[in-house]
PLY file of the C-alpha trace (Angstrom):
ply
format ascii 1.0
element vertex 300
property float x
property float y
property float z
element edge 299
property int vertex1
property int vertex2
end_header
0.00 0.00 0.00
1.34 3.44 -0.88
0.99 6.60 1.18
-1.78 7.94 -1.05
-3.95 4.88 -0.30
-3.57 5.49 3.41
-4.29 9.19 3.10
-7.39 8.50 0.97
-8.61 6.11 3.66
-8.00 8.85 6.24
-10.21 11.23 4.24
-12.97 8.62 3.84
-13.21 7.94 7.57
-12.94 11.65 8.37
-15.92 12.29 6.06
-17.79 9.38 7.68
-17.59 11.12 11.05
-18.88 14.38 9.56
-21.67 12.49 7.80
-22.83 10.91 11.07
-22.82 14.30 12.76
-25.94 15.28 10.80
-27.81 12.63 12.76
-27.95 15.05 15.68
-30.01 17.42 13.54
-32.59 14.73 12.71
-32.98 13.81 16.39
-33.48 17.47 17.33
-36.34 17.77 14.82
-38.22 14.77 16.24
-41.42 15.31 18.19
-41.33 13.83 21.72
-38.35 11.66 20.81
-38.16 9.90 24.18
-41.58 8.31 23.67
-40.70 6.68 20.35
-37.20 5.31 20.86
-37.92 1.76 19.71
-40.05 2.80 16.74
-37.23 5.14 15.75
-34.64 2.38 16.09
-36.79 -0.02 14.06
-37.16 2.36 11.11
-33.54 3.45 11.26
-32.20 -0.11 11.44
-34.42 -1.26 8.59
-33.45 1.67 6.37
-29.74 1.05 7.03
-30.11 -2.57 5.95
-32.09 -1.68 2.81
-29.65 1.05 1.73
-26.66 -1.27 2.18
-28.41 -4.01 0.19
-29.06 -1.50 -2.62
-25.39 -0.49 -2.49
-24.28 -4.12 -2.71
-26.67 -4.74 -5.63
-25.27 -1.75 -7.53
-21.71 -2.83 -6.77
-21.99 -6.58 -7.37
-25.26 -7.21 -9.19
-27.59 -10.11 -8.39
-24.72 -12.15 -7.01
-24.52 -9.88 -3.95
-26.57 -12.38 -1.91
-23.62 -14.78 -1.95
-21.91 -12.51 0.57
-24.37 -13.65 3.22
-22.99 -17.21 2.95
-19.48 -15.93 3.76
-20.28 -13.89 6.84
-18.67 -16.12 9.45
-18.30 -15.48 13.16
-16.56 -12.11 12.68
-19.48 -10.79 10.59
-22.08 -11.97 13.09
-20.18 -10.51 16.04
-19.61 -7.28 14.13
-23.33 -7.02 13.41
-24.19 -7.57 17.07
-21.61 -5.04 18.28
-22.73 -2.38 15.79
-26.41 -2.96 16.61
-25.49 -2.52 20.28
-23.82 0.80 19.43
-26.91 1.93 17.45
-29.27 1.12 20.32
-27.04 2.29 23.16
-26.42 5.73 21.68
-30.12 6.57 21.39
-30.87 5.32 24.89
-27.91 7.13 26.41
-28.69 10.50 24.89
-32.34 10.27 26.02
-31.51 9.09 29.56
-28.71 11.50 30.47
-27.14 14.72 29.27
-25.48 15.05 25.89
-22.27 15.94 27.74
-22.14 12.57 29.46
-22.87 10.73 26.21
-20.09 12.62 24.41
-17.73 11.87 27.27
-18.45 8.17 26.89
-17.92 8.32 23.11
-14.45 9.74 23.71
-13.42 6.38 25.14
-13.85 4.64 21.76
-10.26 5.09 20.49
-8.80 3.79 23.74
-11.06 0.72 23.82
-10.32 -0.01 20.17
-6.58 0.44 20.75
-6.54 -2.03 23.66
-8.68 -4.66 21.94
-6.88 -4.17 18.61
-3.52 -4.68 20.32
-4.49 -7.93 22.06
-6.69 -9.43 19.32
-5.05 -8.20 16.10
-1.56 -7.34 17.30
-1.95 -3.75 16.03
0.87 -1.57 17.27
-0.29 1.98 17.83
2.08 4.76 16.80
3.15 7.32 19.36
1.54 10.11 17.32
-1.79 8.23 17.41
-1.62 7.89 21.20
-0.85 11.60 21.51
-3.75 12.46 19.21
-6.14 10.27 21.24
-5.10 11.94 24.49
-5.50 15.42 22.97
-8.94 14.46 21.63
-9.97 13.16 25.07
-8.84 16.44 26.64
-10.91 18.26 24.01
-14.04 16.35 25.01
-13.36 17.14 28.68
-13.11 20.84 27.80
-16.35 20.64 25.81
-18.32 19.37 28.80
-16.56 21.53 31.44
-19.39 24.06 31.82
-22.16 21.61 30.98
-24.09 19.69 33.57
-22.64 16.29 34.40
-25.81 15.32 36.23
-28.17 12.75 34.83
-28.95 9.08 34.95
-26.02 6.89 35.94
-27.63 4.16 33.86
-27.53 6.52 30.86
-23.79 6.98 31.35
-23.26 3.22 31.59
-25.29 2.63 28.42
-23.27 5.36 26.68
-20.08 3.49 27.57
-21.62 0.24 26.30
-22.45 2.03 23.02
-18.88 3.29 22.69
-17.58 -0.21 23.45
-19.91 -1.71 20.85
-18.64 0.59 18.12
-15.01 0.08 19.12
-15.46 -3.71 18.99
-17.21 -3.43 15.62
-14.19 -1.50 14.33
-11.95 -4.36 15.46
-14.13 -7.09 13.91
-14.17 -5.50 10.44
-10.34 -5.69 10.48
-10.19 -9.13 12.10
-10.77 -11.31 9.02
-10.13 -9.55 5.68
-12.20 -12.13 3.78
-15.38 -11.30 5.73
-17.84 -9.23 3.63
-17.74 -5.91 5.49
-20.92 -4.35 4.08
-22.92 -7.49 4.82
-21.97 -7.02 8.47
-23.62 -3.60 8.42
-26.76 -5.11 6.86
-26.87 -7.60 9.74
-26.47 -4.77 12.27
-29.45 -2.91 10.83
-31.58 -6.07 10.83
-30.54 -6.99 14.39
-31.43 -3.49 15.58
-34.83 -3.57 13.83
-35.62 -7.09 15.10
-34.66 -6.21 18.68
-36.84 -3.09 18.61
-39.78 -5.00 17.10
-39.54 -7.63 19.86
-39.50 -4.95 22.56
-42.63 -3.43 20.99
-44.39 -6.75 21.48
-44.08 -7.96 17.87
-46.88 -5.57 17.01
-47.18 -2.77 14.47
-49.73 -0.92 16.60
-47.13 1.25 18.40
-46.03 2.58 15.01
-49.47 4.06 14.32
-49.07 6.36 17.33
-45.75 7.87 16.22
-45.98 11.25 14.44
-45.40 10.96 10.70
-42.53 13.45 10.83
-40.69 11.13 13.22
-41.00 8.25 10.75
-39.49 10.31 7.96
-36.72 11.60 10.20
-35.79 8.12 11.41
-35.58 6.93 7.80
-33.43 9.95 6.95
-31.19 9.22 9.92
-30.84 5.65 8.65
-29.72 7.00 5.28
-27.15 9.25 6.99
-25.80 6.42 9.13
-25.64 4.03 6.16
-23.71 6.50 4.00
-21.27 7.11 6.83
-20.79 3.38 7.38
-20.04 2.86 3.69
-17.29 5.49 3.87
-16.06 4.13 7.20
-15.89 0.54 5.95
-14.09 1.53 2.74
-11.38 3.20 4.79
-11.14 0.42 7.39
-8.72 -1.68 5.32
-5.87 0.78 5.72
-6.43 2.20 9.21
-5.84 0.43 12.54
-8.86 0.20 14.85
-7.76 2.99 17.20
-7.25 5.41 14.31
-10.66 4.54 12.86
-12.46 5.44 16.09
-10.30 8.53 16.60
-11.44 9.96 13.25
-15.05 9.09 14.02
-14.91 11.66 16.86
-15.52 14.29 14.17
-19.16 13.30 14.67
-19.00 15.07 18.04
-17.53 18.28 16.59
-19.82 18.35 13.56
-22.92 17.70 15.67
-22.21 20.77 17.81
-21.57 22.88 14.70
-24.77 21.93 12.83
-27.15 22.65 15.72
-25.41 26.01 16.15
-25.65 27.16 12.52
-28.78 29.23 11.74
-29.14 27.23 8.52
-30.92 24.39 10.34
-33.02 26.62 12.57
-32.06 24.89 15.83
-29.84 27.68 17.12
-28.23 25.89 20.05
-25.44 28.36 20.76
-22.44 26.53 22.24
-20.47 27.93 25.12
-16.87 29.05 24.77
-15.61 25.80 26.29
-17.64 23.75 23.78
-16.12 25.69 20.89
-12.63 25.43 22.38
-13.04 21.69 22.96
-14.22 21.22 19.39
-11.15 23.05 18.11
-8.90 20.83 20.25
-10.53 17.63 18.94
-10.29 18.82 15.35
-6.65 19.79 15.90
-5.92 16.31 17.29
-7.43 14.67 14.21
-5.57 16.99 11.83
-2.34 16.45 13.76
-2.77 12.75 13.28
-3.59 13.18 9.60
-0.51 15.29 9.00
1.68 12.20 9.11
-0.74 10.08 7.07
1.27 10.39 3.87
4.25 8.78 5.55
2.30 5.79 6.86
3.71 2.29 6.90
2.09 -0.83 5.46
-1.37 -1.76 6.81
-1.60 -4.24 9.65
-3.88 -6.48 7.64
-3.53 -7.29 3.93
0 1
1 2
2 3
3 4
4 5
5 6
6 7
7 8
8 9
9 10
10 11
11 12
12 13
13 14
14 15
15 16
16 17
17 18
18 19
19 20
20 21
21 22
22 23
23 24
24 25
25 26
26 27
27 28
28 29
29 30
30 31
31 32
32 33
33 34
34 35
35 36
36 37
37 38
38 39
39 40
40 41
41 42
42 43
43 44
44 45
45 46
46 47
47 48
48 49
49 50
50 51
51 52
52 53
53 54
54 55
55 56
56 57
57 58
58 59
59 60
60 61
61 62
62 63
63 64
64 65
65 66
66 67
67 68
68 69
69 70
70 71
71 72
72 73
73 74
74 75
75 76
76 77
77 78
78 79
79 80
80 81
81 82
82 83
83 84
84 85
85 86
86 87
87 88
88 89
89 90
90 91
91 92
92 93
93 94
94 95
95 96
96 97
97 98
98 99
99 100
100 101
101 102
102 103
103 104
104 105
105 106
106 107
107 108
108 109
109 110
110 111
111 112
112 113
113 114
114 115
115 116
116 117
117 118
118 119
119 120
120 121
121 122
122 123
123 124
124 125
125 126
126 127
127 128
128 129
129 130
130 131
131 132
132 133
133 134
134 135
135 136
136 137
137 138
138 139
139 140
140 141
141 142
142 143
143 144
144 145
145 146
146 147
147 148
148 149
149 150
150 151
151 152
152 153
153 154
154 155
155 156
156 157
157 158
158 159
159 160
160 161
161 162
162 163
163 164
164 165
165 166
166 167
167 168
168 169
169 170
170 171
171 172
172 173
173 174
174 175
175 176
176 177
177 178
178 179
179 180
180 181
181 182
182 183
183 184
184 185
185 186
186 187
187 188
188 189
189 190
190 191
191 192
192 193
193 194
194 195
195 196
196 197
197 198
198 199
199 200
200 201
201 202
202 203
203 204
204 205
205 206
206 207
207 208
208 209
209 210
210 211
211 212
212 213
213 214
214 215
215 216
216 217
217 218
218 219
219 220
220 221
221 222
222 223
223 224
224 225
225 226
226 227
227 228
228 229
229 230
230 231
231 232
232 233
233 234
234 235
235 236
236 237
237 238
238 239
239 240
240 241
241 242
242 243
243 244
244 245
245 246
246 247
247 248
248 249
249 250
250 251
251 252
252 253
253 254
254 255
255 256
256 257
257 258
258 259
259 260
260 261
261 262
262 263
263 264
264 265
265 266
266 267
267 268
268 269
269 270
270 271
271 272
272 273
273 274
274 275
275 276
276 277
277 278
278 279
279 280
280 281
281 282
282 283
283 284
284 285
285 286
286 287
287 288
288 289
289 290
290 291
291 292
292 293
293 294
294 295
295 296
296 297
297 298
298 299
C-alpha cells in the first residue's frame, strides 16, 4: 500500500464522522423523541439494511446475496456489536445529558486500541496515542461548563455504546475475507428485530408515532448508512484505534450543525464547547498530518 492509499482512507473515515454528525439534527427535529425510541430504532435499522443491500446490488449485481454465505463469526459478532452501538447511543442521549454521552464516546479510540492490540496485534504509533489523548482532553473541555448530572444508567449505556462501536471496528479488520458491508446489513436487521420484539411484535405502536418522526428516522438511517459505507471503505488501511479517533468528528460536527442558523435549531455553544471542538479537530488533523508517511497496513 502506498501513502496515497492510506491518506485517501483517512479522508474517507474523516468524512464518515462528519456524515454521522448530521444525525444530531434529525434527532433534534423529532417530536417527543423519548416516547418513540424503539419505533425510531426499528425504522432506522431497517433503512440502514435496505440502503446497504441496494449499495451491494449496484456494486456486485444479483450475485450480492452470496456474501451472506461468507459472513462467518466475525461478521455476526460485528453485526451484534454495531447494533449494540446503534441502540445504546439513542438510549444514552435520552436518559442522560449530551455531555455525558459525548464523554463516553471519547473512550472509543482507547477501547479499540486495547482490543486491537491484544486481538489483532496492532501496534499503535506514538503520534496516534498523543492524538487520542489530545482528543480526550478536548471532550473534557467541551463538557466543562455543561451539567454532568443525569442518569447513571444513561452513562453506563453510553459506555456500552462506545464499546460496541469500538469492537465493531476491530471485527471488520479481524478477518479480511469477511464481507464488510454485509456485516452492516446484519447490524441494521438486528437493531430492527430487537426493537420489534421490545414493541411486542406488534405494528400498533407505530401508528401512534408522528409521521414526521418516521421520515426523520428513515433519513437518519440514510445518513448512518452512507457514513458506514465510507467508514468501511477506509477500514482496510487504518488500525482500529485510528478509525475510532477519526469518528470523533461526529461530536464536533454535531455541535456545529445545531449552532448554525441554517438548520433553525440555534443551540449556541459555550466558549468551552467551541474550544473543545477546536482541540478535537486539531488532534485529528495532527494525526492526519503524518498520514502520507504511513507504513504498510496491519492487515492485507
